[in-house]
PDB file as gemmi writes it, atoms N, CA and C in Angstrom:
CRYST1    1.000    1.000    1.000  90.00  90.00  90.00 P 1                      
ATOM      1  N   MET A   1       0.118  22.391   9.279  1.00  0.00           N  
ATOM      2  CA  MET A   1       0.993  23.343   8.650  1.00  0.00           C  
ATOM      3  C   MET A   1       1.494  22.718   7.355  1.00  0.00           C  
ATOM      4  N   CYS A   2       1.446  23.487   6.275  1.00  0.00           N  
ATOM      5  CA  CYS A   2       1.912  23.019   4.969  1.00  0.00           C  
ATOM      6  C   CYS A   2       2.803  24.077   4.332  1.00  0.00           C  
ATOM      7  N   ARG A   3       3.853  23.620   3.688  1.00  0.00           N  
ATOM      8  CA  ARG A   3       4.681  24.496   2.868  1.00  0.00           C  
ATOM      9  C   ARG A   3       4.227  24.280   1.435  1.00  0.00           C  
ATOM     10  N   ILE A   4       3.766  25.358   0.816  1.00  0.00           N  
ATOM     11  CA  ILE A   4       3.217  25.260  -0.535  1.00  0.00           C  
ATOM     12  C   ILE A   4       3.924  26.245  -1.464  1.00  0.00           C  
ATOM     13  N   ASP A   5       3.655  26.111  -2.739  1.00  0.00           N  
ATOM     14  CA  ASP A   5       4.209  27.028  -3.736  1.00  0.00           C  
ATOM     15  C   ASP A   5       3.745  28.449  -3.407  1.00  0.00           C  
ATOM     16  N   PRO A   6       4.666  29.390  -3.223  1.00  0.00           N  
ATOM     17  CA  PRO A   6       4.272  30.763  -2.923  1.00  0.00           C  
ATOM     18  C   PRO A   6       3.336  31.368  -3.973  1.00  0.00           C  
ATOM     19  N   ALA A   7       3.391  30.870  -5.209  1.00  0.00           N  
ATOM     20  CA  ALA A   7       2.495  31.362  -6.259  1.00  0.00           C  
ATOM     21  C   ALA A   7       1.041  30.979  -5.973  1.00  0.00           C  
ATOM     22  N   LEU A   8       0.820  29.942  -5.160  1.00  0.00           N  
ATOM     23  CA  LEU A   8      -0.529  29.482  -4.816  1.00  0.00           C  
ATOM     24  C   LEU A   8      -0.987  29.988  -3.448  1.00  0.00           C  
ATOM     25  N   TYR A   9      -0.158  30.765  -2.787  1.00  0.00           N  
ATOM     26  CA  TYR A   9      -0.402  31.208  -1.417  1.00  0.00           C  
ATOM     27  C   TYR A   9      -1.719  31.985  -1.268  1.00  0.00           C  
ATOM     28  N   GLU A  10      -1.893  33.045  -2.032  1.00  0.00           N  
ATOM     29  CA  GLU A  10      -3.091  33.888  -1.918  1.00  0.00           C  
ATOM     30  C   GLU A  10      -4.363  33.091  -2.221  1.00  0.00           C  
ATOM     31  N   GLU A  11      -4.312  32.292  -3.261  1.00  0.00           N  
ATOM     32  CA  GLU A  11      -5.462  31.460  -3.640  1.00  0.00           C  
ATOM     33  C   GLU A  11      -5.802  30.460  -2.529  1.00  0.00           C  
ATOM     34  N   SER A  12      -4.784  29.891  -1.925  1.00  0.00           N  
ATOM     35  CA  SER A  12      -4.988  28.902  -0.867  1.00  0.00           C  
ATOM     36  C   SER A  12      -5.636  29.512   0.371  1.00  0.00           C  
ATOM     37  N   LEU A  13      -5.311  30.766   0.669  1.00  0.00           N  
ATOM     38  CA  LEU A  13      -5.882  31.424   1.841  1.00  0.00           C  
ATOM     39  C   LEU A  13      -7.400  31.588   1.743  1.00  0.00           C  
ATOM     40  N   GLU A  14      -7.934  31.488   0.551  1.00  0.00           N  
ATOM     41  CA  GLU A  14      -9.378  31.597   0.359  1.00  0.00           C  
ATOM     42  C   GLU A  14     -10.114  30.294   0.667  1.00  0.00           C  
ATOM     43  N   LYS A  15      -9.382  29.203   0.830  1.00  0.00           N  
ATOM     44  CA  LYS A  15      -9.985  27.893   1.116  1.00  0.00           C  
ATOM     45  C   LYS A  15     -10.444  27.836   2.572  1.00  0.00           C  
ATOM     46  N   THR A  16     -11.490  27.085   2.824  1.00  0.00           N  
ATOM     47  CA  THR A  16     -12.032  26.908   4.166  1.00  0.00           C  
ATOM     48  C   THR A  16     -10.978  26.326   5.098  1.00  0.00           C  
ATOM     49  N   GLY A  17     -10.798  26.963   6.242  1.00  0.00           N  
ATOM     50  CA  GLY A  17      -9.886  26.464   7.265  1.00  0.00           C  
ATOM     51  C   GLY A  17      -8.426  26.791   7.057  1.00  0.00           C  
ATOM     52  N   CYS A  18      -8.091  27.535   6.020  1.00  0.00           N  
ATOM     53  CA  CYS A  18      -6.696  27.871   5.720  1.00  0.00           C  
ATOM     54  C   CYS A  18      -6.386  29.280   6.212  1.00  0.00           C  
ATOM     55  N   HIS A  19      -5.254  29.412   6.908  1.00  0.00           N  
ATOM     56  CA  HIS A  19      -4.831  30.708   7.433  1.00  0.00           C  
ATOM     57  C   HIS A  19      -3.342  30.892   7.199  1.00  0.00           C  
ATOM     58  N   GLU A  20      -2.924  32.147   7.168  1.00  0.00           N  
ATOM     59  CA  GLU A  20      -1.503  32.410   6.990  1.00  0.00           C  
ATOM     60  C   GLU A  20      -0.720  31.945   8.220  1.00  0.00           C  
ATOM     61  N   MET A  21       0.494  31.570   7.988  1.00  0.00           N  
ATOM     62  CA  MET A  21       1.391  31.138   9.049  1.00  0.00           C  
ATOM     63  C   MET A  21       2.113  32.367   9.571  1.00  0.00           C  
ATOM     64  N   ARG A  22       2.031  32.600  10.862  1.00  0.00           N  
ATOM     65  CA  ARG A  22       2.720  33.727  11.501  1.00  0.00           C  
ATOM     66  C   ARG A  22       3.580  33.179  12.628  1.00  0.00           C  
ATOM     67  N   PHE A  23       4.834  32.911  12.320  1.00  0.00           N  
ATOM     68  CA  PHE A  23       5.735  32.355  13.320  1.00  0.00           C  
ATOM     69  C   PHE A  23       6.449  33.468  14.087  1.00  0.00           C  
ATOM     70  N   THR A  24       6.853  34.500  13.394  1.00  0.00           N  
ATOM     71  CA  THR A  24       7.591  35.602  14.004  1.00  0.00           C  
ATOM     72  C   THR A  24       6.747  36.873  14.088  1.00  0.00           C  
ATOM     73  N   GLY A  25       5.441  36.735  13.925  1.00  0.00           N  
ATOM     74  CA  GLY A  25       4.556  37.896  13.927  1.00  0.00           C  
ATOM     75  C   GLY A  25       4.304  38.448  12.533  1.00  0.00           C  
ATOM     76  N   LYS A  26       5.044  37.958  11.562  1.00  0.00           N  
ATOM     77  CA  LYS A  26       4.867  38.379  10.173  1.00  0.00           C  
ATOM     78  C   LYS A  26       4.391  37.181   9.370  1.00  0.00           C  
ATOM     79  N   PRO A  27       3.561  37.427   8.334  1.00  0.00           N  
ATOM     80  CA  PRO A  27       3.120  36.310   7.494  1.00  0.00           C  
ATOM     81  C   PRO A  27       4.306  35.653   6.791  1.00  0.00           C  
ATOM     82  N   MET A  28       4.280  34.342   6.736  1.00  0.00           N  
ATOM     83  CA  MET A  28       5.333  33.583   6.061  1.00  0.00           C  
ATOM     84  C   MET A  28       4.756  33.074   4.746  1.00  0.00           C  
ATOM     85  N   LYS A  29       5.004  33.812   3.669  1.00  0.00           N  
ATOM     86  CA  LYS A  29       4.449  33.454   2.368  1.00  0.00           C  
ATOM     87  C   LYS A  29       4.957  32.083   1.945  1.00  0.00           C  
ATOM     88  N   GLY A  30       4.020  31.229   1.572  1.00  0.00           N  
ATOM     89  CA  GLY A  30       4.373  29.868   1.174  1.00  0.00           C  
ATOM     90  C   GLY A  30       4.130  28.859   2.286  1.00  0.00           C  
ATOM     91  N   TRP A  31       3.787  29.340   3.470  1.00  0.00           N  
ATOM     92  CA  TRP A  31       3.461  28.461   4.598  1.00  0.00           C  
ATOM     93  C   TRP A  31       2.041  28.775   5.033  1.00  0.00           C  
ATOM     94  N   VAL A  32       1.220  27.751   5.228  1.00  0.00           N  
ATOM     95  CA  VAL A  32      -0.166  27.954   5.669  1.00  0.00           C  
ATOM     96  C   VAL A  32      -0.499  26.994   6.804  1.00  0.00           C  
ATOM     97  N   MET A  33      -1.436  27.401   7.615  1.00  0.00           N  
ATOM     98  CA  MET A  33      -1.974  26.565   8.686  1.00  0.00           C  
ATOM     99  C   MET A  33      -3.354  26.109   8.230  1.00  0.00           C  
ATOM    100  N   ILE A  34      -3.639  24.830   8.400  1.00  0.00           N  
ATOM    101  CA  ILE A  34      -4.924  24.277   8.010  1.00  0.00           C  
ATOM    102  C   ILE A  34      -5.630  23.786   9.268  1.00  0.00           C  
ATOM    103  N   GLU A  35      -6.792  24.368   9.543  1.00  0.00           N  
ATOM    104  CA  GLU A  35      -7.582  23.941  10.692  1.00  0.00           C  
ATOM    105  C   GLU A  35      -8.339  22.654  10.358  1.00  0.00           C  
ATOM    106  N   GLU A  36      -8.858  22.020  11.384  1.00  0.00           N  
ATOM    107  CA  GLU A  36      -9.592  20.762  11.216  1.00  0.00           C  
ATOM    108  C   GLU A  36     -10.734  20.899  10.210  1.00  0.00           C  
ATOM    109  N   MET A  37     -11.429  22.045  10.232  1.00  0.00           N  
ATOM    110  CA  MET A  37     -12.568  22.213   9.316  1.00  0.00           C  
ATOM    111  C   MET A  37     -12.120  22.290   7.856  1.00  0.00           C  
ATOM    112  N   GLY A  38     -10.841  22.503   7.610  1.00  0.00           N  
ATOM    113  CA  GLY A  38     -10.314  22.524   6.248  1.00  0.00           C  
ATOM    114  C   GLY A  38      -9.913  21.149   5.748  1.00  0.00           C  
ATOM    115  N   MET A  39     -10.034  20.136   6.625  1.00  0.00           N  
ATOM    116  CA  MET A  39      -9.658  18.773   6.253  1.00  0.00           C  
ATOM    117  C   MET A  39     -10.739  17.781   6.689  1.00  0.00           C  
ATOM    118  N   LYS A  40     -11.986  18.131   6.472  1.00  0.00           N  
ATOM    119  CA  LYS A  40     -13.095  17.275   6.900  1.00  0.00           C  
ATOM    120  C   LYS A  40     -13.186  15.968   6.121  1.00  0.00           C  
ATOM    121  N   THR A  41     -12.798  15.999   4.869  1.00  0.00           N  
ATOM    122  CA  THR A  41     -12.908  14.796   4.042  1.00  0.00           C  
ATOM    123  C   THR A  41     -11.522  14.317   3.611  1.00  0.00           C  
ATOM    124  N   ALA A  42     -11.462  13.092   3.147  1.00  0.00           N  
ATOM    125  CA  ALA A  42     -10.202  12.558   2.628  1.00  0.00           C  
ATOM    126  C   ALA A  42      -9.733  13.375   1.427  1.00  0.00           C  
ATOM    127  N   ASN A  43     -10.668  13.861   0.613  1.00  0.00           N  
ATOM    128  CA  ASN A  43     -10.299  14.684  -0.546  1.00  0.00           C  
ATOM    129  C   ASN A  43      -9.662  15.993  -0.109  1.00  0.00           C  
ATOM    130  N   ASP A  44     -10.205  16.605   0.958  1.00  0.00           N  
ATOM    131  CA  ASP A  44      -9.622  17.843   1.490  1.00  0.00           C  
ATOM    132  C   ASP A  44      -8.190  17.591   1.950  1.00  0.00           C  
ATOM    133  N   PHE A  45      -8.016  16.520   2.719  1.00  0.00           N  
ATOM    134  CA  PHE A  45      -6.687  16.163   3.227  1.00  0.00           C  
ATOM    135  C   PHE A  45      -5.734  15.898   2.072  1.00  0.00           C  
ATOM    136  N   ASP A  46      -6.153  15.126   1.103  1.00  0.00           N  
ATOM    137  CA  ASP A  46      -5.316  14.812  -0.058  1.00  0.00           C  
ATOM    138  C   ASP A  46      -4.934  16.071  -0.837  1.00  0.00           C  
ATOM    139  N   TYR A  47      -5.843  17.040  -0.905  1.00  0.00           N  
ATOM    140  CA  TYR A  47      -5.567  18.305  -1.602  1.00  0.00           C  
ATOM    141  C   TYR A  47      -4.366  19.003  -0.969  1.00  0.00           C  
ATOM    142  N   TRP A  48      -4.389  19.160   0.353  1.00  0.00           N  
ATOM    143  CA  TRP A  48      -3.306  19.865   1.047  1.00  0.00           C  
ATOM    144  C   TRP A  48      -2.005  19.082   0.996  1.00  0.00           C  
ATOM    145  N   ILE A  49      -2.081  17.786   1.164  1.00  0.00           N  
ATOM    146  CA  ILE A  49      -0.867  16.963   1.089  1.00  0.00           C  
ATOM    147  C   ILE A  49      -0.287  17.029  -0.320  1.00  0.00           C  
ATOM    148  N   GLY A  50      -1.157  17.013  -1.318  1.00  0.00           N  
ATOM    149  CA  GLY A  50      -0.701  17.118  -2.709  1.00  0.00           C  
ATOM    150  C   GLY A  50       0.018  18.423  -2.986  1.00  0.00           C  
ATOM    151  N   LEU A  51      -0.507  19.537  -2.456  1.00  0.00           N  
ATOM    152  CA  LEU A  51       0.164  20.829  -2.641  1.00  0.00           C  
ATOM    153  C   LEU A  51       1.540  20.822  -1.982  1.00  0.00           C  
ATOM    154  N   ALA A  52       1.602  20.299  -0.763  1.00  0.00           N  
ATOM    155  CA  ALA A  52       2.865  20.288  -0.022  1.00  0.00           C  
ATOM    156  C   ALA A  52       3.895  19.386  -0.690  1.00  0.00           C  
ATOM    157  N   VAL A  53       3.498  18.173  -1.046  1.00  0.00           N  
ATOM    158  CA  VAL A  53       4.423  17.230  -1.677  1.00  0.00           C  
ATOM    159  C   VAL A  53       4.831  17.729  -3.063  1.00  0.00           C  
ATOM    160  N   GLY A  54       3.892  18.301  -3.789  1.00  0.00           N  
ATOM    161  CA  GLY A  54       4.194  18.825  -5.117  1.00  0.00           C  
ATOM    162  C   GLY A  54       5.221  19.940  -5.087  1.00  0.00           C  
ATOM    163  N   TYR A  55       5.160  20.782  -4.060  1.00  0.00           N  
ATOM    164  CA  TYR A  55       6.123  21.874  -3.968  1.00  0.00           C  
ATOM    165  C   TYR A  55       7.452  21.411  -3.387  1.00  0.00           C  
ATOM    166  N   ASN A  56       7.437  20.367  -2.625  1.00  0.00           N  
ATOM    167  CA  ASN A  56       8.641  19.891  -1.939  1.00  0.00           C  
ATOM    168  C   ASN A  56       9.815  19.667  -2.891  1.00  0.00           C  
ATOM    169  N   GLN A  57       9.546  19.152  -4.063  1.00  0.00           N  
ATOM    170  CA  GLN A  57      10.634  18.878  -5.006  1.00  0.00           C  
ATOM    171  C   GLN A  57      11.245  20.152  -5.582  1.00  0.00           C  
ATOM    172  N   HIS A  58      10.549  21.292  -5.477  1.00  0.00           N  
ATOM    173  CA  HIS A  58      11.045  22.561  -6.011  1.00  0.00           C  
ATOM    174  C   HIS A  58      11.576  23.490  -4.916  1.00  0.00           C  
ATOM    175  N   ALA A  59      11.250  23.195  -3.680  1.00  0.00           N  
ATOM    176  CA  ALA A  59      11.630  24.061  -2.565  1.00  0.00           C  
ATOM    177  C   ALA A  59      13.128  24.004  -2.313  1.00  0.00           C  
ATOM    178  N   LYS A  60      13.685  25.142  -1.965  1.00  0.00           N  
ATOM    179  CA  LYS A  60      15.096  25.194  -1.611  1.00  0.00           C  
ATOM    180  C   LYS A  60      15.250  24.676  -0.191  1.00  0.00           C  
ATOM    181  N   SER A  61      16.250  23.855   0.014  1.00  0.00           N  
ATOM    182  CA  SER A  61      16.484  23.348   1.359  1.00  0.00           C  
ATOM    183  C   SER A  61      17.142  24.461   2.199  1.00  0.00           C  
ATOM    184  N   SER A  62      16.943  24.375   3.492  1.00  0.00           N  
ATOM    185  CA  SER A  62      17.520  25.376   4.376  1.00  0.00           C  
ATOM    186  C   SER A  62      19.030  25.179   4.455  1.00  0.00           C  
ATOM    187  N   LYS A  63      19.716  26.254   4.820  1.00  0.00           N  
ATOM    188  CA  LYS A  63      21.168  26.184   4.929  1.00  0.00           C  
ATOM    189  C   LYS A  63      21.556  25.349   6.133  1.00  0.00           C  
ATOM    190  N   LYS A  64      22.579  24.553   5.968  1.00  0.00           N  
ATOM    191  CA  LYS A  64      23.081  23.700   7.049  1.00  0.00           C  
ATOM    192  C   LYS A  64      23.829  24.553   8.053  1.00  0.00           C  
ATOM    193  N   LYS A  65      23.563  24.314   9.341  1.00  0.00           N  
ATOM    194  CA  LYS A  65      24.293  25.022  10.388  1.00  0.00           C  
ATOM    195  C   LYS A  65      25.633  24.334  10.593  1.00  0.00           C  
ATOM    196  N   LYS A  66      26.645  25.116  10.836  1.00  0.00           N  
ATOM    197  CA  LYS A  66      27.991  24.561  11.042  1.00  0.00           C  
ATOM    198  C   LYS A  66      28.242  24.311  12.496  1.00  0.00           C  
TER     199      LYS A  66                                                      
END                                                                             
């Protein structure tokens, strides 16, 4: 599972092994599931980690529960 830039969401879904994240039955834009076949090589793995880490600095943190 990766959290990525929502602007890259549709493009990412076209990659091998990438699927939309459905936690509540609805697609969660900006979150994707990557199957094993989408990470066969170190380059594939690095690609997904790079997207996730790259977006992490721009992502809004969740609200703190009181």
